[in-house]
C-alpha positions, 0 to 999 in steps of 0.5 A: 478587892471586893468579894462578890455575891451574885444572885442567880446561876450562869448557864450557856449552851456550848461545846467542851474544850478538848486538849490536844492529846498531850493534855494541853488545852488551847486558849485565846487571849487579847494582847491589844488593846490592853484592858481598860485602855483610854482612847480619844472620842474621835472615830478611830481605827485600832489594831486588835491582836489576838493570840491562840496557843495550844491548838492541835492540827485537828482542832485548827481544822474545826475551831473558829475564832470569833471577835465581838465588838459590843456584842456584834460579830465583826470577825469569824475566821478559822482558828490557828495557833499564833498571833492574829492582827485585826483592825477595828473601826470605832465610830465617834462618841456622839453625845456621850462623854464617857463611852465603853466598848467591849471587845471579846475573842471567843473560840467556837466550834464549827457551828459557832457555839462557844467552847466551854472551858478556861481559856476559851474566851477573853475580853478587853474594855476600851474607855473613851473620854471626850476633851471637855469631859468636865463640862459634859459630865456636869451636864450629864450629872444634872440630867441624870438627877432630873430623870430620877427626880421625875420618876419619884415625883410621878410614881413612874415605876409603880403607877398603881393601876390596881390602886396599890401604889405600894412603893415608889421603887417599883414592883421589884420592891413590893414587900412580898417579892423581897422575902428571898433577898431579905433572908439572903442578905440577913445570912450574909450579915450573920455569916460574915459578922458584918457591922455595916451595910451601904445600900447603893440605890436604896429607893424608898427603903420599903423593905430593907428594915425587915432584913434579919439583923439589919437594926443591929448594925450601921445601915446607910441608904443612899439614893440620888433623889433628895426628896425621897431621902428626906422621906426615908429619914423621917420614916426611920425616925418615926419607926425608931430605927436609930442605926439607920442613916440616909444620904443624897448621893449620885453613885456615878459621880460621888461613889460610896464615900467610905468603907463598909463591910457589905455593899448591897446593890439590888435593882440599881445598875440596870437603870443606868447606862453601861458606862455609868454602871461600870463607874459605879462598880469601880467606885465600889471596888475603890471604896475599900469595902469587903463584900458586894451583894448584887443581882445579875441576869443569867441569860445575858451573854453580853451587856448590850445594847445600852440604855438611857438613865432611868430606863431598864435593861438586863445586866450580867456582872459575869459577862463582858 
């Protein structure tokens, strides 16, 4: 599996999980549905089984079991040792062929604050797939490509109201704003003797050439926009960056296409719907690569609500 480097610090307001007096800490676990269950696209009711162990009598009087579906509270009941069976209704998929749902069980104090400690929360994912998924997904792939092509052609992420238009990849890729990430990635390459890097969502590669040590290894930039990749190839050739190559690649559909020492994925996942971002992360893991360097937003407790491709939302790789 990939080792993951995340840029940021996770923090939350919570009470501490206390043991029962004999050194046993309570914990909660979701027994059903199992993680990454595949379910049909029709509206369904599913049984959710949650088990709590290790609660003392005093804790049972003050602790709560809170169950979230896609970030919204669906149950808030008194916690008790043992198994609890609850029914959840999940609506029809709508227009999306693939759809993720997140179920999270949390032990909380009487005020509803999540308890801090290992075992205080558990979550499960449900993946739903429509019957004609091949045809529907081909259409979504085409629409996704069209969205990002238009963003590139229109300079939509850096309209240049100040007259700069420094990069088609948007303000987050301004050279001055990437100093910290360039330094960090350079340190990762050096510390782990990396010889190859896959840049997942490289954009117009405005700043990547300045990563310390990047020209001494095999660099592969991938992006869904064909015209931008052609421009990147020409720019790299003109600059004499012979160790760089660029690929037209839809990460959602095509994955990585090989194993690398490092996968860099900066400011890419938050432009994708959650189901697409999840599939990209699975592709990273399946690629056989060693390290993933990615960003996350420490303030996100849940990766919800969702967006359309090309939009923007905060994303936290450490949250369900």
